C-alpha positions as CSV (number, residue, x, y, z in Angstrom):
1,M,64.6,138.8,237.9
2,P,66.1,136.9,235.5
3,L,64.2,133.6,234.8
4,Q,67.4,132.0,234.4
5,D,68.3,132.6,237.9
6,W,66.0,130.1,239.0
7,F,64.6,128.1,235.8
8,L,66.7,125.5,234.2
9,T,68.2,126.6,230.8
10,A,68.0,124.6,227.9
11,E,71.6,123.4,228.4
12,E,70.7,122.3,231.9
13,R,67.7,120.6,231.1
14,A,70.3,118.4,229.0
15,N,67.8,116.8,226.6
16,P,67.4,118.4,223.4
17,V,65.5,115.5,221.8
18,S,62.2,116.4,223.7
19,G,59.7,119.0,222.1
20,I,58.5,120.4,225.5
21,P,59.7,124.1,225.8
22,V,62.5,125.4,228.2
23,W,59.6,127.4,229.9
24,T,56.5,129.0,229.0
25,T,55.4,132.5,230.1
26,G,52.0,134.2,230.4
27,N,50.2,131.4,232.2
28,L,47.7,131.1,235.3
29,A,48.1,128.6,238.2
30,E,45.9,128.0,240.8
31,P,46.7,125.2,243.5
32,L,43.9,123.1,244.5
33,I,44.4,122.0,248.2
34,H,43.0,118.5,248.6
35,G,41.2,116.0,246.7
36,A,37.6,117.2,247.3
37,A,38.3,120.3,245.6
38,Y,40.4,119.0,242.6
39,F,38.0,116.4,241.8
40,D,35.0,118.9,242.0
41,R,36.8,121.0,239.6
42,L,37.6,118.2,237.4
43,V,34.1,117.1,237.0
44,A,33.4,120.4,236.0
45,E,35.6,121.0,233.4
46,V,35.2,117.7,231.5
47,E,31.3,118.2,231.7
48,A,32.2,120.8,229.7
49,L,33.8,119.2,227.1
50,G,31.8,118.4,223.6
51,S,32.5,116.5,220.2
52,G,36.0,116.8,219.1
53,D,37.4,118.1,222.2
54,H,40.6,116.2,223.8
55,L,40.9,114.5,227.1
56,F,44.3,112.9,227.8
57,F,45.6,111.7,231.1
58,T,48.2,109.6,232.7
59,D,48.1,108.1,236.1
60,W,49.9,105.6,238.7
61,R,46.4,104.3,239.9
62,G,43.0,104.9,238.7
63,D,40.0,103.0,240.4
64,P,36.6,103.2,238.1
65,D,34.4,103.2,241.2
66,Q,36.1,106.4,243.0
67,R,33.2,108.8,243.4
68,L,34.6,112.4,242.2
69,R,31.8,113.9,244.4
70,P,29.6,112.8,247.6
71,D,26.7,111.5,245.0
72,G,29.3,110.8,242.0
73,P,30.0,110.5,239.1
74,T,32.8,108.1,239.3
75,V,36.3,108.0,237.2
76,A,34.7,105.6,235.1
77,Q,31.5,107.3,234.3
78,L,32.9,111.0,234.1
79,F,35.4,109.7,231.2
80,A,33.0,107.2,229.7
81,Q,30.4,109.6,229.4
82,A,32.9,112.0,227.5
83,A,33.7,109.6,225.2
84,Q,30.2,108.4,224.2
85,R,29.7,112.6,223.5
86,G,32.6,112.5,221.1
87,V,35.5,113.4,223.3
88,V,38.6,111.9,222.2
89,V,39.7,110.3,225.3
90,K,43.2,108.8,225.7
91,G,44.7,107.8,228.9
92,L,48.1,105.9,229.6
93,I,48.2,104.0,233.3
94,W,50.9,102.3,234.8
95,R,50.5,98.6,234.5
96,S,51.4,98.4,237.9
97,H,52.3,95.2,240.1
98,L,49.9,92.9,240.8
99,D,47.2,93.4,243.7
100,V,48.6,90.7,246.0
101,L,51.5,92.7,246.1
102,A,49.0,95.8,247.6
103,Y,49.1,97.4,244.2
104,S,46.6,98.1,241.6
105,E,46.9,95.9,238.5
106,A,43.2,94.9,238.7
107,E,42.3,98.7,239.2
108,N,43.8,100.1,236.4
109,R,42.9,97.4,234.0
110,D,39.3,97.7,234.6
111,L,39.3,101.8,234.2
112,G,41.2,101.6,230.8
113,E,38.6,98.5,229.6
114,T,35.8,100.7,230.8
115,I,36.6,103.9,229.3
116,S,37.6,102.0,226.0
117,A,34.6,100.2,225.9
118,A,32.9,103.5,225.5
119,G,35.0,104.6,222.6
120,G,37.8,105.9,224.5
121,E,41.4,104.3,224.4
122,V,43.4,103.8,227.6
123,L,46.5,101.5,227.2
124,L,48.5,99.8,230.4
125,D,51.9,101.3,230.2
126,Q,55.3,99.3,231.4
127,R,57.5,101.2,229.7
128,V,59.6,101.7,232.9
129,R,62.9,100.5,234.4
130,R,62.6,97.1,236.3
131,G,61.0,97.7,239.5
132,G,59.8,101.0,238.5
133,S,56.6,102.7,237.8
134,H,54.8,105.8,235.9
135,H,54.0,108.0,238.9
136,Q,53.0,111.0,236.5
137,K,49.3,112.4,237.6
138,L,48.2,114.6,234.5
139,V,44.7,115.1,232.8
140,V,44.8,117.9,229.5
141,L,41.5,119.3,228.5
142,R,41.7,120.9,225.0
143,H,38.8,122.6,223.3
144,R,38.5,122.9,219.6
145,G,38.1,125.9,218.3
146,A,38.5,127.7,221.8
147,P,41.8,127.3,222.9
148,E,41.4,130.0,225.8
149,R,39.5,127.5,227.5
150,D,41.9,124.7,227.5
151,V,43.0,123.5,231.2
152,A,45.6,121.1,232.6
153,F,45.7,119.5,236.1
154,A,49.3,118.5,237.6
155,G,50.1,117.3,240.9
156,G,50.4,114.6,243.5
157,I,46.7,113.5,243.7
158,D,45.7,110.3,241.5
159,L,42.4,109.5,240.3
160,C,42.0,106.7,243.1
161,H,40.4,105.7,246.4
162,S,41.3,107.9,249.4
163,R,42.1,110.7,247.7
164,R,38.8,113.0,247.9
165,D,39.4,114.6,251.5
166,D,39.2,118.1,252.6
167,A,40.4,120.4,255.0
168,A,38.4,118.7,257.8
169,H,40.8,115.8,257.1
170,R,38.1,112.8,258.0
171,G,39.2,110.8,255.1
172,D,37.6,109.3,252.0
173,R,34.6,107.1,252.2
174,Q,36.3,104.8,249.6
175,P,39.7,104.2,251.5
176,V,43.1,102.3,250.2
177,L,44.4,99.6,252.4
178,M,47.3,101.6,254.5
179,S,48.8,101.0,258.0
180,P,46.4,100.4,260.9
181,R,47.5,103.4,262.6
182,Y,45.6,105.9,259.8
183,G,42.2,104.0,260.7
184,T,39.7,102.7,258.4
185,H,39.6,106.1,256.6
186,P,42.9,107.4,256.3
187,P,42.6,111.7,256.3
188,W,44.6,112.5,253.4
189,H,46.4,116.0,252.7
190,D,47.2,116.5,249.0
191,V,48.0,119.3,246.7
192,Q,47.0,119.6,242.7
193,L,47.8,122.5,240.3
194,A,45.2,123.6,237.7
195,V,47.0,125.4,234.9
196,R,45.9,127.6,232.0
197,G,47.9,129.3,229.2
198,P,50.8,128.3,226.8
199,V,51.8,125.5,229.5
200,V,48.8,123.4,228.5
201,G,50.4,122.9,225.1
202,A,53.7,121.6,227.0
203,L,52.0,119.2,229.2
204,D,49.9,117.9,225.9
205,T,53.4,117.6,224.2
206,L,54.4,115.5,227.4
207,F,51.4,113.4,226.9
208,R,52.3,113.1,223.1
209,E,55.9,111.9,223.7
210,R,54.7,109.1,225.7
211,W,51.7,108.2,223.7
212,T,53.8,107.5,220.4
213,D,57.0,106.2,221.9
214,P,57.8,103.2,219.9
215,M,58.6,101.1,222.6
216,P,56.3,98.2,223.4
217,L,53.8,98.8,226.3
218,D,55.0,95.7,228.0
219,S,58.6,96.1,227.7
220,E,60.9,93.3,228.9
221,N,57.6,91.6,230.4
222,P,57.2,88.4,229.2
223,M,54.4,87.7,231.6
224,A,52.2,90.8,231.2
225,Y,52.6,90.1,227.4
226,L,51.2,86.8,227.7
227,R,48.4,88.1,229.9
228,D,47.5,91.0,227.4
229,R,47.5,88.4,224.5
230,L,45.1,86.4,226.2
231,R,42.8,88.9,227.3
232,G,42.9,90.6,223.7
233,S,44.4,93.7,225.3
234,D,45.0,96.9,223.4
235,L,49.0,96.7,222.8
236,H,49.2,99.4,220.0
237,P,48.4,102.9,220.4
238,D,45.7,104.7,217.7
239,P,47.2,107.7,216.1
240,L,46.2,111.1,218.1
241,P,44.5,114.0,216.6
242,E,46.5,116.8,215.6
243,Q,47.9,119.0,218.3
244,P,46.0,122.0,218.7
245,P,48.1,125.6,218.6
246,D,49.0,126.6,222.4
247,P,46.5,128.3,224.3
248,P,47.0,132.4,224.6
249,P,48.9,133.9,227.5
250,C,46.1,134.6,230.4
251,G,48.3,135.2,233.4
252,P,51.4,136.3,235.1
253,H,52.9,132.7,236.0
254,Q,56.0,131.8,234.3
255,I,56.3,127.7,234.4
256,Q,58.7,125.2,234.1
257,V,57.8,121.6,233.5
258,L,60.2,119.4,235.0
259,R,60.1,115.6,234.5
260,T,61.9,112.7,235.7
261,Y,62.5,109.7,233.2
262,P,65.0,106.8,233.9
263,A,68.1,105.6,231.6
264,V,66.3,102.4,229.9
265,R,66.7,99.7,227.1
266,P,65.2,100.4,224.7
267,R,65.8,104.0,225.1
268,Y,62.9,106.2,225.3
269,S,62.7,108.2,221.9
270,F,61.9,111.3,223.9
271,A,64.5,110.9,226.3
272,P,67.3,108.8,225.0
273,D,69.4,109.2,228.3
274,G,66.6,109.6,230.5
275,E,65.5,113.0,232.0
276,R,66.2,114.3,235.4
277,T,64.8,117.7,234.9
278,V,63.1,117.4,238.4
279,A,66.6,116.6,240.5
280,R,68.2,119.7,238.7
281,G,65.3,122.0,238.9
282,Y,65.2,121.4,242.6
283,T,68.9,121.6,242.9
284,K,68.9,124.9,241.4
285,A,66.3,126.5,243.4
286,V,67.7,124.9,246.6
287,R,71.1,126.4,245.8
288,R,69.6,129.8,245.5
289,A,67.7,129.6,249.1
290,R,68.8,132.1,251.7
291,R,66.1,132.2,254.2
292,L,63.5,129.7,254.1
293,I,62.6,126.4,252.2
294,Y,59.1,125.0,253.1
295,L,58.4,121.1,252.1
296,E,55.5,119.0,252.2
297,D,56.6,115.4,251.4
298,Q,55.3,111.7,251.6
299,Y,58.8,110.4,252.2
300,L,61.8,112.8,252.3
301,W,64.3,110.2,251.8
302,S,67.6,109.7,250.2
303,A,71.1,110.6,251.1
304,E,71.6,112.3,248.1
305,V,68.8,114.4,248.4
306,A,69.5,115.3,252.2
307,D,73.0,116.7,251.1
308,L,71.5,119.1,248.8
309,F,69.7,120.8,251.8
310,A,72.6,120.3,254.2
311,Q,74.9,121.8,252.1
312,A,72.5,124.8,251.4
313,L,71.9,124.9,255.5
314,R,75.8,125.0,255.9
315,D,76.4,127.9,253.3
316,N,73.5,130.0,254.7
317,P,73.7,130.5,258.2
318,D,69.8,132.3,257.9
319,L,68.5,129.5,256.1
320,H,65.8,127.4,257.8
321,L,64.4,124.2,256.4
322,I,60.8,123.4,257.6
323,A,58.9,120.0,256.6
324,V,55.5,118.6,256.7
325,V,55.9,114.8,256.4
326,P,53.6,111.6,257.4
327,R,53.8,110.8,261.1
328,H,53.8,107.2,259.9
329,P,54.8,105.1,256.7
330,D,51.8,104.1,254.9
331,V,52.8,100.3,254.9
332,D,53.4,98.3,258.0
333,G,54.7,94.9,259.1
334,R,58.2,93.7,260.1
335,L,59.7,93.3,256.5
336,A,58.0,96.6,254.8
337,L,58.1,99.1,257.8
338,P,61.8,99.0,258.7
339,P,63.3,100.0,255.1
340,N,60.3,102.9,255.1
341,M,61.5,104.4,258.0
342,V,65.2,103.9,257.9
343,G,65.4,105.9,254.6
344,R,63.6,109.0,256.4
345,E,66.1,108.5,259.6
346,Q,69.0,108.9,257.4
347,A,68.0,112.2,255.6
348,L,66.9,114.1,258.6
349,S,69.9,113.1,260.5
350,L,72.2,114.5,257.8
351,C,70.0,117.7,257.8
352,E,70.1,118.0,261.6
353,Q,73.8,117.6,261.9
354,A,74.2,120.2,259.3
355,A,71.8,122.8,261.0
356,P,70.2,121.6,264.2
357,D,68.6,124.6,265.4
358,R,67.7,125.3,261.7
359,V,65.8,122.2,260.8
360,H,62.3,121.7,261.7
361,V,59.9,118.8,260.6
362,F,56.4,118.4,261.3
363,D,53.6,115.8,261.1
364,V,49.8,116.3,260.7
365,E,46.6,115.3,262.6
366,N,43.3,116.2,262.5
367,H,41.1,117.8,265.3
368,A,40.4,114.2,266.4
369,G,44.0,113.4,267.0
370,D,43.9,111.1,263.9
371,P,47.3,111.5,261.7
372,V,47.0,112.6,258.4
373,Y,48.9,111.1,255.8
374,V,50.8,113.8,253.9
375,H,51.1,113.0,250.1
376,A,51.6,116.3,249.0
377,K,54.8,117.1,247.0
378,V,55.3,120.7,247.3
379,C,58.4,122.8,247.6
380,V,58.6,126.8,248.1
381,V,61.9,128.7,248.3
382,D,62.0,132.1,249.7
383,D,58.7,133.1,248.5
384,V,60.2,133.3,245.1
385,W,60.1,129.7,243.5
386,A,57.6,127.1,244.1
387,S,56.6,123.7,243.0
388,V,53.5,121.4,243.1
389,G,54.4,117.8,241.4
390,S,54.2,114.0,241.6
391,D,57.8,113.7,242.5
392,N,58.9,113.1,246.2
393,F,62.1,113.9,247.6
394,N,64.0,110.8,246.9
395,R,66.3,109.4,244.7
396,R,63.7,106.8,243.2
397,S,61.3,110.0,242.1
398,W,64.6,111.9,241.0
399,T,66.1,109.0,238.6
400,H,63.9,106.2,238.4
401,D,60.4,106.5,238.1
402,S,58.3,108.4,235.6
403,E,57.7,112.0,237.4
404,L,56.1,115.3,236.8
405,S,56.4,118.6,238.4
406,C,55.5,122.5,237.6
407,A,57.7,125.2,238.9
408,V,56.2,128.6,238.9
409,L,57.5,132.2,239.1
410,D,55.2,134.7,239.5
411,D,55.9,138.2,237.7
412,T,53.8,140.2,240.4
413,L,55.7,141.3,243.3
414,D,54.0,140.8,246.9
415,Q,54.0,144.0,248.5
416,R,53.2,142.8,252.0
417,E,56.6,143.2,254.4
418,P,59.2,141.8,254.1
419,T,59.2,142.6,250.1
420,D,62.5,141.0,249.5
421,P,62.9,138.0,252.2
422,A,66.3,136.8,250.7
423,G,67.9,140.0,250.0
424,Q,68.9,139.0,246.6
425,G,66.8,141.5,244.6
426,D,64.0,138.7,243.5
427,G,61.3,140.2,245.8
428,A,58.6,137.9,247.3
429,R,56.2,136.8,244.6
430,S,52.3,136.3,245.0
431,F,52.1,132.8,244.1
432,A,54.8,131.1,246.0
433,R,53.9,133.0,249.2
434,D,50.3,132.5,249.0
435,L,50.4,128.9,248.5
436,R,52.7,128.8,251.4
437,L,50.2,130.8,253.4
438,R,47.0,129.1,252.5
439,L,48.9,125.7,253.5
440,W,50.1,127.1,256.9
441,R,46.6,128.7,257.7
442,E,45.3,125.1,257.8
443,H,47.9,123.5,259.5
444,L,47.9,126.4,262.2
445,D,44.3,126.9,262.2
446,R,44.4,130.5,261.2
447,D,41.8,132.5,259.4
448,P,41.6,131.2,256.0
449,D,41.3,134.8,254.4
450,G,44.6,135.6,255.7
451,A,43.5,138.3,258.6
452,D,46.1,136.5,261.1
453,D,48.8,136.4,258.6
454,A,51.1,138.8,260.2
455,D,53.6,136.9,262.2
456,L,53.7,134.5,259.1
457,L,55.4,136.8,256.4
458,D,59.1,137.3,257.6
459,P,60.7,133.9,257.7
460,A,62.3,134.5,261.3
461,D,59.0,135.2,262.8
462,A,57.2,132.5,260.7
463,V,59.5,129.7,262.1
464,A,58.9,130.8,265.3
465,A,55.4,130.9,265.2
466,V,55.0,127.4,263.5
467,T,57.5,125.7,266.2
468,A,55.5,127.5,268.9
469,A,52.2,126.1,267.9
470,A,53.7,122.6,267.3
471,D,55.2,122.6,270.8
472,A,52.2,123.9,272.4
473,L,50.2,121.0,270.9
474,Q,52.8,118.2,272.0
475,R,52.8,120.1,275.5
476,W,49.4,119.5,275.5
477,Y,49.5,115.7,275.0
478,D,52.4,115.2,277.1
479,D,50.5,117.0,279.9
480,G,47.7,114.4,279.5
481,Q,45.3,116.5,277.4
482,R,44.2,118.4,280.0
483,G,42.4,122.1,279.4
484,E,41.1,123.3,276.0
485,R,43.3,121.6,272.9
486,P,45.5,124.5,271.4
487,P,44.7,125.5,268.0
488,G,46.9,123.9,265.2
489,R,47.6,120.5,263.6
490,L,51.2,120.3,263.4
491,R,53.4,118.0,266.2
492,P,57.0,117.8,266.3
493,H,58.0,114.7,264.1
494,R,59.9,112.2,266.2
495,P,60.5,109.1,264.1
496,E,61.5,105.9,265.9
497,R,65.1,105.3,266.0
498,L,65.7,101.6,264.6
499,P,68.0,99.4,266.4
500,W,71.3,98.6,264.8
501,Y,70.3,95.0,263.8
502,T,67.2,96.3,262.1
503,R,69.1,98.8,260.7
504,A,71.5,96.4,258.9
505,W,69.1,94.8,256.8
506,A,66.7,97.5,256.4
507,L,69.3,99.9,255.0
508,P,70.2,97.9,252.2
509,V,66.9,96.7,251.2
510,Y,65.8,100.6,251.1
511,R,68.5,101.7,248.6
512,L,67.8,98.7,246.7
513,V,64.0,98.1,246.5
514,Y,62.6,101.1,247.8
515,D,64.9,104.0,246.7
516,P,66.6,102.5,243.8
517,D,69.0,104.8,241.1
518,G,67.9,105.2,237.7
519,R,70.8,107.5,236.4
520,P,73.2,106.0,233.7
521,L,76.3,104.8,235.2
522,R,78.4,107.8,234.1
523,A,75.8,110.0,236.3
524,R,76.0,107.8,239.2
525,L,79.7,107.6,239.1
526,A,80.2,111.3,239.0
527,G,77.9,111.9,241.6
528,T,75.7,114.0,239.2
529,W,71.7,114.6,238.2
């Protein structure tokens, strides 16, 4: 299988200034499903670092008191103790909007100050487009003199409250404030990748490009600049140690690092016109889909994104789209809720018009019937190409914020029938198929070791199995919950239809504030990414 059939070429990446390789080979990627699994692994890996090793991280939100295991350590303790041992700890956290706007400016600042006081250096980074954010969630760990031990973590999980949940979905005991529909401890579904091999060097480069960018940290934000000067904040990143050689090959996975950076002024030194390889990478993969696209996403907004799926459905009569999304937005209120609802309503409507019988959208609940907030950003196409990242399926993530996704192609052919579900000669690949099946086993209450996978392999059978399970659970509710609860946690997603007078104001607010466009003007006018 030629990698360029699925991965972007150098020309298609369209950012020759960046040092990120077109793709890397010889890697090993492992999905860590749920925050509890990721945090436990992170503790083990960071505690193994010694003097002179590197710990680099980026995040959207970081809560210093978030416990990574039930009895700790907290995020601040883990990283501060590493710095005290002589580990080179460097971090970039989005400055964030103020806490009074339900964001995390104080938490991010406190985490940075705690780690910096221990000998690390963590900077608040506001080098974003107006109204945008740094949304990348990345930790890179390098071992001096032992590159074979290097590992990086990238995906959807922030180092903050509410993320430490597991497959039981009872929620983190340290919750964030969300819509009351999710209860006092919102159940949380998320995915992070642990990667080893040469891709760790690519992710190290990603961090270094942001760290060394000469744009001021609080660019075009005079109030932030004034607050920083009054607090004596660190506004000038210290030099980084020399970048180690890439780790040696260690596995069968080819990984392409995909990113979003907006077009900003002053320009990013590493992306003068921004970068939209997330959007371009998904576009290339979705256009190659023939039988099944599986998504898990927090939002699934935007007409531009929905048009991509709708066109693929129109072009391929055997193609099905299965999406798992949150039952409710994470916010509530008369002003915040409608713009969050109208974008998904519009996107799903466009897809369903293209193929009403081949679009299947579900939400998730735990066994107590509480809705689970789906924060994962996962895509699997025809059991060949898979991605896990920080980016949602919306225009903001594809053009306006900073984002990071890892797309994976596995050299290992999956020998379970059908061995080539798309019929294009690519063959099912073990990583992509296993990722989809691991997620579905949980959602359907199937054997976690795969003993019940027989009807989940062929796309047509799989669609029938998933929809049957979700419909059975919904009928149980419609019948008044009589008898034993059917197995499974998926229910058909039934978005509320907004009245026309609410849509009239919510749609423009959604497009301008919640889902803005960060492309250069020429790309907007051309309708390209």
